[in-house]
N, C-alpha and C positions, 0 to 999 in steps of 0.2 A: 666414255673411255674404259677400257678395260683394266681391271687393277686399281681402281680409283679408291683411295683411302681418305679419311677424314680424321685428323689428328692435331694436337698442338704442339709446336716445336719450340721447345726453350733453348734459350741462348745458353753458351757456355758459363760456368760460374766464373765471376770475377771481371767480366766485359762483355762487348758486343760479340755476336756470333760471327764466326768465320766466313770468308765469302763461300767456300765450299758448302759450309753448312747452309748458308742462304740460298745456294743455287740447287742443292740437293733435290728438293720436292720438285724442282721444275725439269731436271735433267730427262726424265722420261718423255715429258711433253715436247722439249727443244728437238731430241733426238728423232722423235716420230715426225715432226714438222720437217726436218732437213731430209730425213729419209724419203718421205713422200715428194718433196720436191725435186730430189735428184732423181728418183724413180721415174717420175712424170717426164723428166727431161730427157731421160736415156730413152724411154719408150717414144717420145716423139722424134727423137733423132734417127734411130734406128729402124722403126716400124712404119713411121708416119702416122697420120691421124687415123686411119683405118684398122690398125692393128692393136690388140690388146694383149699385154703383158701382165704377169702376176707381179705384184709389189710384197716384198717382205717387211713385216713390221716388227718392232721390239716393244714388249709391254713395260709398265712401270717398273715391274720386278726385274727388267733385263732378260727376261726369256724371249725366245722366237715364238712369233703368233703364225698361224696357218697362214699361207699366201692367200691374198685378196685379188680378186679382180679390180679393175679402174673402177668401175661403178661401186663396188664395195668399199673401196679406197675413199671415195668420196663421201659415202655415208659415214665411215668411221671418222673421217676428218671433221664432218659436220659436227658429231657427238662431242668432239673435244670441248667446244664453247659454243653454245647456241648464240650467244649475244653477239660474239665477234664474227661468225662464220655466216650469218643469216644472209648479209648481202652477197658475198661471193656465190653462195648457193643459188642465188636467183639468176645470176649470171651463167651458172653452167649450163641452162637449158639453151642459152642461144650461142655458145661458143664451143670451141673443140673441148672435149672433156678432160684432156690431158692439161690444155692450158687454164682452164678453170681450177682445176684441183692445184696447180702450181701457185696461181694468184691467191686463192684461198689461203694455202699454207703461208704464203709471204705475209698477207695482211695479220694472220695469227701471230707470226713471229714478231712483226712489227708492234701488234699490241700488246704482246707479253713483255717486250723489252721496254716499252714506253711506260708499263705500269697501269694498273687499273684500280677500281674501288672495291672493296669487299667489307666484310663486316663480321660480327658476331652477337650471339644471343645468350644472356645471363640470367638464370633464375637461381634465387637463394632460398633457403629455409632456415627461419622463417622470411617470409616476403618482406618488402618494404625497406631493404638495406640500402645505404647509399652508395653509389658506384661512381668512381672517378677514374677516368682513363688518361693516362699521360703517355706521350711518345719517349723515345729513348733521350730526347732532349729534357726531358722532365717539365714538360709543357702540357697542361690540361688541355686535351682535345675533346672531351666528351664527360659530361656526368649526368646522372639521374637517379632515379629509385628502381631496383629489382621488383619485378621481372622487368629486363631492359634489352632493346634489340637495337643495334648500332649497323648501319647500312652504308655509310658514306665515307669509311675510314681508306686512307691509302694503304696499299700492301706494305707489310713490314711488322716489326715487333712493338708491342704496346705493355706498358705495366699497368695493372688494374688493382686499384685499391678498394676494397669492400669493408665497410663499417656499418655497424648500427648499436644504438645505445643498450648497453647490458651485454654485449657478446663482443668477442675477440676479433681484432681487425684481422683480415685476409688480405695477402698481396699475391699476385700471380703475373705471370708474363705469357701474353698470347700473341701468336702470330696471325696476321690479317692477310688472307691469300686473295688475290684479285678475282672479282666476280664470284665469290663465294660468301655465303654467310653461315659460318660455323656456330652448330649448337653446343655449347658447353655444358657439361654434365653438371647437375644441380650441386651448388656449393652450400653444405650445410655449416653453418656458423656456431660455434661453440661458444656457450654462456661464460662471460667474464665473471670474476668472483673477487671478493674482497673480505677484509675482517672488520668488525665492529667491536670498539673498545668502549664500554661505558664506566666512566669514572664518576662517584658520587662521594661528597664528603662523608656522609654517613651511610649506614646499610640501609637498603631499600629494596622494594620488590620492582621489577620491570615485565613490561610485555611489550613483545615486538611484533608489529603488524606489517605485512608487505601489501603493497598497492595491487589490486586487481582489477580497477576499473577507473573511471573518472572521479569517482566519490566514494569508493568501496576499498576496505581494507579486510584482511584475513590475518587472524592470529597465527604466526608460525612458532613462537617460542617465548617461553617465560622463565622466571628465575630470579635470583638475587644479584643485586648489584652491589659493589663493583663487579664487572664481569667482562669477559672477552668471547665474542661470538665470531668464529672463523668460518671460512668456507661459504660465504653468503652470496648469492647471485647479485650482480650488480643492478640495482633498481632504487625505486623509491620506498622509504620506509617511514613508519610512523612509531615512534617509541614512547610509551607511557611509563612513569615512574611515579611510585607511591610509597609512602611511608606515613605511619600511624600518626594522626593528628595534623599532617600537612596536606594542602590540597593537591590533588593530581597534577603532576606536569606531564605535557604532551610536547613533543619535538618531532619535526618532520626532518629526515636524513637522506641525501643522496649519497649512496655509498659509492666510493671511488674504486676502480678496477686495481687489482694486484697492489693493493695499498692498506693500510689500517686506518680507518676513519674514527677520530676519538670524538666522543661526547663528554662534556664536563657539566657536572650539575651540582649545585650547592643547595644544602637545606640549612639556611640559616636560623639560630634559635637564640633565646634570651630568657629571662626569668622575671617574676614578679615577687614582691615582698608585700603582705598585706597585714595591715595591723589595724585594731579598734580599741575604743575605750567605751563601754567595758569590753574586755577580751570575751572570746568563745563565740563570735559572730560565725554563722554559717556562711561559706563563700560558694557562690553558683558562678560558673565560668561558661561564656559562649563565645568561640571564634568566629571571625567572619566568615568562614565556610561551613558553619555547623548550623543545623536546623533547630536544636534545642540545647538549652543549658545543662551542664552536668555539675553535681556536687563535688567541690575540691577539697573540702575540709573546714576547720575551724580556725578562726584567728588567734595568735599571730601565725601566718602562714606563709612559707616560700614555696613557690612553683617553678621548678627547674625544666630545662630543654622545652619551652615553648616555640612552637612556629613563630616566625616574626609576621606582624600584623596587628589589626585591631581587635580588642576584645571587650565584650560587655561583661562587666564584673557586678554582681549582686551580692550585698552583704544584708544577712537576715539576723535580727537579734529580738529576743523577747522584750528588750527595752523600749523598743519603738518600730517605725516604719521601715520598709527596706531603703536601703542606701544604694543608689545606682550611680556607677562610673564609667566611662569610656576610656580605656587605656590602651596604649599601643606599645607593643613589644619591639624591641630595636635589637639588632644582632649584639650577642656577647656582652649584653649589660643588664643590670637589674632596676626594674622600674619599681619605685615605692608609693604606697598609697595608705594613708591614715584616715579612718573613719570614726566619727565621735557622735555619741548621742547624749544630747541635753534634753530631758524630758519634761512634758508640761501635760497637766491634766485638761481633757477637752471633752465636753458632752455633745454628742451627735444625735439628731432628730431628724425625722422624716413625717411627710403626710402623703399617704397613710402610714401608720407605723407598722413595724414588722419587717422592715428592709434589710437586706445584707449589704454591708458597706465593704469597698474593696479598695486597696491601693496597689494598682500594678496588677499582679496575680496574687497578692497576699491579701486573705481576708482579715478584716479588724474584728476582733472578738473583743468585747467589752468586758470590764471588770465585774459589772454587774449583769450584763445580757449579752446574748449573742447576735441580737437583731436590735434595730433602732426601738426606741430611744437606747443608747449605751453611752457608757463612760470608757475613755481610752487615755493611756499616756502616749504623747506623740513627741518627736524631737523638734526643736527650732527649725524654721525654714520654709520653702514652698512645698506645698502639698496638693496633689491632684487625686481625686477620689471619685468613684462613682457608685450608686446605690441600685440594687436590683430588687424587684418585687415583680412575682409572677403576674403575668397578664398585662404589665404595665411597661412602658418603654423606660430603658434606663435613664438615670439622671446623672449628670457630670457635675462635678464642682471643684474649683480651685481656690485656695485660700493660704494666707500666711501667718506662722506663728513666730511672733517676734517679742523677745524681752519678756515673757510672761504676762503679756497682755490678753485679758480673758477674751474667748471666742466661742461660739457655739454654732458650728456648721449644721445646715439644715437642708434637707433635700425634699423637693415639693414635686410630687408625681402629678401628672395632669390625667385625671381619671374621672369616671363615673358609672352609673348602671342603669340597665334597663330591664323593666319587667314586661314580658309579652304573653298576652293569653289569646284564645281563639274559641269559636264555637262553630262546630264542635273541635274539640282539643285533639292532639296527636297530630298536629300539622307540622310538617317539617319547616324549620326556619333557616333561612341563608343569608349571610352577611359578606358582602364582597365577593360572590361567588362560591363560598365555602359554607357546608352544613354546620350550623354552631349547636343545633339541639332540636328538640320538639317542644311544641306547647304543652302546658305552661312552662314558661321558660324565664330564669332570671340571669341576666348577663352582667357580672360585676366587673370592676376595674375596666372599664371601657374608656377609651381616650375621648376627651372634649371633642365636639363638632358635631356636624350634621351627618346622621348614618341613615342608610335605606335598608329595610328589611323585606326580604321575600318570604311568603308562607305558601305552602303547597300540600294538598292533600288529594290523594286519588279520588276521583269522582266529584270533585269539587273544583270550582273555578279558582286560578291561582290569584293570590292577593299581595299587594305590596303596600308597605307602610314605611314612612320616614319620621325623624324627629330630630331635635337639637339635644345632645348630651353635654350637660353641664358639669365640670369638676365639682365632686363632692355632693352630686344630686343624683336622683332617681328618676328616669324617664318612664312613664307607663304607657304601653300600647297595646291596644286591643282590637279583634278583627272578628267580625261574623263572617264565615265562608258561605258562598252560595253554591249550592248542589248544582252540579253539571256533569252528567255522566259521560259527555263527549270528550275524549281525550284531546288534549292540545299539543300540537306541533311542538317539538322539541322536550317534550317529556314522555317517560316510559309508562305504561299502563297494563293491566290485566283485563282481558276481554271477558264477556259472559260465559265462555267455554273453559275458562283458565287459562287461556293461553297467554304467557308474558310476551308483551311486544314492546321491543327496544327502538327507541328514535335514532336514526342514523343520518347526522346533518349532511354528509357528502352524497347521500341518495335523496335527501328530502322526502324520507317515508319511513314507516315502521318496518321492522324485521322480526319475525318470531324467533324467541331466544333458543328455542330448541326446535327439532324435528317434530312435527305435529303428533301429538301422542294418540293412541287409540281412544282414551276415553273422550276426547274432544270429537274425534272422528265418529265415534258412536253416537254422541249426543247430536250431531248434525246430520249424519247420512243415514242413521238408523241401520247400519249393518257394519260389519268388520270383514275385509277380505283376507286379514293377516294370516300368516302360516304360523309365527311365533306370536302367541297372544298374551296379553297383560295391559291393564289401564296405564301403566307408565312406560310401556315399550313404545317406540315409535310405529306408526303403522306401517306396515310392510306388504309386499305383494299385491301393490296397488298401481293401477295404470294411470298413465297421463289424462285420459278422459275422466276417470273417477276422481283425480286430484283437482281438475279444473271444475267439475260438478261440485265438490266440497266447497271450494272458494265462492262459488256463485250462492250455495244454499248459507254458507257463514255469513256472507254480506247481507243477504236477505234478514237472517235471524237477528244479526246484530243491528241493523238500522231499525229494524222493529222495536228493539228494546232502547234505541237512542243512544247507542255506544259507538257510533260511526260519525265522523266529521261529514260535513255536506260535500257532496262531490269525491269521496274516497270509496275504495271497492278493495276486497280482498282478492289477490291474485296469486300465481306463481312468480317466482322472481325471474327477470330476463337473465340471459347468459352474463351480460356485462355487469349487471347489480350482484349476481352470484361472486363474480371475480373480485368485486371490490370488497364485499363484507368478508371474503374469506381469505384475501391478501395478507401473507405475514403469518397465519396460523401454522404453528408447528405440528409436525405429524405426532408428537407425543400428545397432543390434545384431541387424538382422534381414536377411536375404538375400531381396530384393525387387528390382523392376523400377523402384522410384522413381525413381532416378537415371540411368534407361537401360535399355532391353529386355535382359534375360539370355536366354541360349540354353539354359541347364540349371540345374538344381539345384545345390547346393553339397554337399560332404562335411560330415559332422556336427561341430560344435564349430569351424567355421570362423571365427567372429567371437568376440569378448569375449563372457565370460558376464554375466548381470544380476546383481542384488544379492544374490540367493540361490545364486549359481553355476551356473544353469542357461542352456544354450546354446540358440540358434535357437527362443526362444519365439515370436519374430515372424518370419514369413516361412518360405522354403525349402519346407515343405509344410504344409497344412492339418492340424490336429491333431484326431482323433476324440476326443468326449467321450462319458460314458456315458449322459447324459441324453437323453430325448425332449424335444421342444419344447414343455413344459408350461406352466401358467399362471404358475407359480413363475418360471421363466425369462423369460417375457414380462415379469412385474412388475419383475424385476432390469434388463432392458433399457431399460424406461421410467424406472427411477430413474437408470441411468446415461447418459441422453440418447442410447442407441444406436436405431438404426432397428429398430423392433419391427414384428412381422408377425401381427397378431390372426387373420387368416384361416388360418393353418397350426398354430394351437394343438391338440395332441392327441397320438396315438401313431402319427403317420405318419412323421415326420421326426426323425432324430437330428441332433446339433449338432456343427459342426467350428469351431475357433477358430484364431487367429493369422495368417491370410492365408497367401501363397505367394510363391515366387519369381517366378512370371509375372504378379504383380498389381503395378500402378502408382498405382490410383486411392486416394484418401486414405481414401474410405468403407469399401472392401474392407480396408484395412490398419488401420483402427481398432482399438485393443484391445477395444472393446465390440463389435465387429460379430460376428455369428453366420451362417455359412453353414450352411442347412439341407439334408440330403440323405437320400433313401431308405438304410436302413441295407444294402440289398444292392446299391447303386448303385456303379458304378466311376467315379472321376472322373479317369480317366487318370493324368496324371503329377503331380497337384497334391494328392492326399490321402495322408496318413500317420499317425503317432500317436507317443505316447510313453508309458510306464507308470507307475504308481503302485504302491508296496507298501504296503498298509495293512491294519489289522486288519478281518476279514471282517464283513460287516454284513447280517443276514438279510433276504431282500426285495430285494436290488440285483439 
C-alpha cells in the first residue's frame, strides 16, 4: 500500500481514545476499499465485462493517485493485506476481473470490521527487563522478559509496564493493529537511585562495596561514619565497619529506590579494674579477635572503652609465676579482678641437669642458677611447667603447692648417646633419612630405643648398623667398610674422568651434573673439537656422531676400571629424559644472552643447580639428544605447545635441547623448543652434550 506508516498511536490523556482517533489509521484503507468496489460496479454496469476503465484511488495521505487499470487495481488491492486477499486473488483468474476485485474488496472490508490479530516487539537496554501487558480493562494479557515479541493480540490499545531491579519502571501505551507486528524503538531504562545513611554509636571507618558478580564486590567509597551517601544506584552492597580494637563488622545491604536506607551499628564497650597483692604487676591483655597479647600497664589498673567480649588477662610479677584469668567485658559495666601472690621456696631439678624451665611463656630464673638445678619462689596453687634441653624432647610436669608443704619438682629426660666409628673414616652417617655427621661421630642426647644408622662413603659399599639406646648410657657402633668402586643406584658418584653423576629416581639412572667438560672429553677422545677452549668449559662445536662415540669410549674405559654397574652404559639422554630432568628449571639458572649479549660461553657449573642438582640445563651450549625427530617427538611438541615442524619428521635430523649462551630470543630459549640438525653437522661454538648412565636397552 502506498503511503504506509509505522507509528504508535497514544490515546488522549485522561481516558480512552475517541472513536475518530481509533478509526483515523483505517480511514485511508476503508476509502480505498469502497472506491475500488464502487468503481468495479460502475465499470461492470456501463461497459460490460470486456471494457476497461480507469479507477481513481486516494492514498493514506488523502492525495489523488494516478488512475490505474483494472488489472493494476487488482495488484494494488492485493498489496493491502496479503493475508486476507490471497484467496480472492486465486479466484480472479477464473472469474470476471471486475467481479473478482469487488469480491476481494468486500472480504477485506469484512475482515477489517471484524478485527484481526497483531502484536509488537519490545527490546530494552539492558536486556532481561520484565514486561507486563494489560488491556484497557487492566487485565494482564501477556508477560515475559525483554527482548519480547507478541503476535497474538487483538487490535486495540494496551498498557505496557517495563521493570528491572535497580532501574526505574517505564509505562507506555501501544496500539496493536491487525495483521501487523510493530517493532518498538529500543527502550533504554534509567538506573534507580537511593541514599544510604550509616549511623554508628561511636566514630568508625566504613568501606562500601558494590556487588559486581555472584561472589565478587568492588570498593566504591570509603570514609568516616556516621555518614550519608546519596545518589547511589539501586543494587546490593556490602558495608564494612571498623573501629580500633573492635572486630570488623560486615553488613549486606539492598538499597531501596528513591528512599533513604538506614543502617544502625552499635559498638558496645565496657571496662576492667585489675588489682594485685603485691601491687605493680604487669598486665598483658589479649582480646578474642587479637593474635598476640599487648602490655596494658601496671596494677592497680583501670582499662576503659574495651570492646565487649572475652579477654585473656595475664599478670606478671617478680613475686611468682604468671597468673592467668579469662574475663568477659560486658556493656557499660566495670569487671573487677584481684590477683594475690603467696610465695613458697621450691627446688627444681632435672636429669640431665642444665635444662631451662618455663611456666607458660615466662621462663623461671632461679635465685641461684638460671638452669636446673635452681631455686625459685612460687605462689600457692596448681602449676604447669615444662623443661627444655637442646637435643631432647621437652618434658612437661604439673604439681600443686599447698600450705607450705615441701615439694621438689623433677624433670626426667629420656636420652642416651651413640659413638660411631668406621674404617676408613669420613663416612657419612644418616639417621631417619637425615645426615647427622661423618665418622668418627659422637651423638649425644639421643632418645632411648632402637635406632638404625646408615654409613656411606664414595667407592665403598654402603653399611647399615643398628642398636638399642638406653637412657643415661652410651651405645658404641663400629663398621669396616668394603671397597667397591661400582656406584650404587640411589647414590651420587664421581667417575674416573671427574664427571659428577647425579642419581634421578624418576628416570632410574644417573645424569651428568654439568655439560661434559673439555678435560673429560680430551681424556677419553684424545682430541678437542671446541672453538672456545678451556678445561672447565663445556666441549663445543661437537657433532652428534662425536658425542655418541665419546659415550661408547667412556663406557669401555669406566668398565675397565670397574666403575660401571653390570648392564649399564653411558649414552646421550633421550628427548623425554631431557624434558624430565629440565622441567621447572628457570631461565635465570641458564647462561644466555637474554639480559645482554655475551661474548663467550661460561665454565660448567657457573650458576645454581636446578631442583635435581643439575647445572646448565638451560643455556651455555645446545645439548644433543639420542632421538631422531620422530612422530612421537612431534606429538610431544604439540602437547607442550612448542613449535612443531611436521615437514622434518623422519630419520634425517637429530634433536638439540636447552638453548645456548649466544641466544636471546624467547622462542629459542623456551624449555620445549627443539633445534634440529644433521648428526654429522658442526654448529660451531653452540653445540655440546651431557651424558646419562643407564641400563642398556637393545635397539637404541
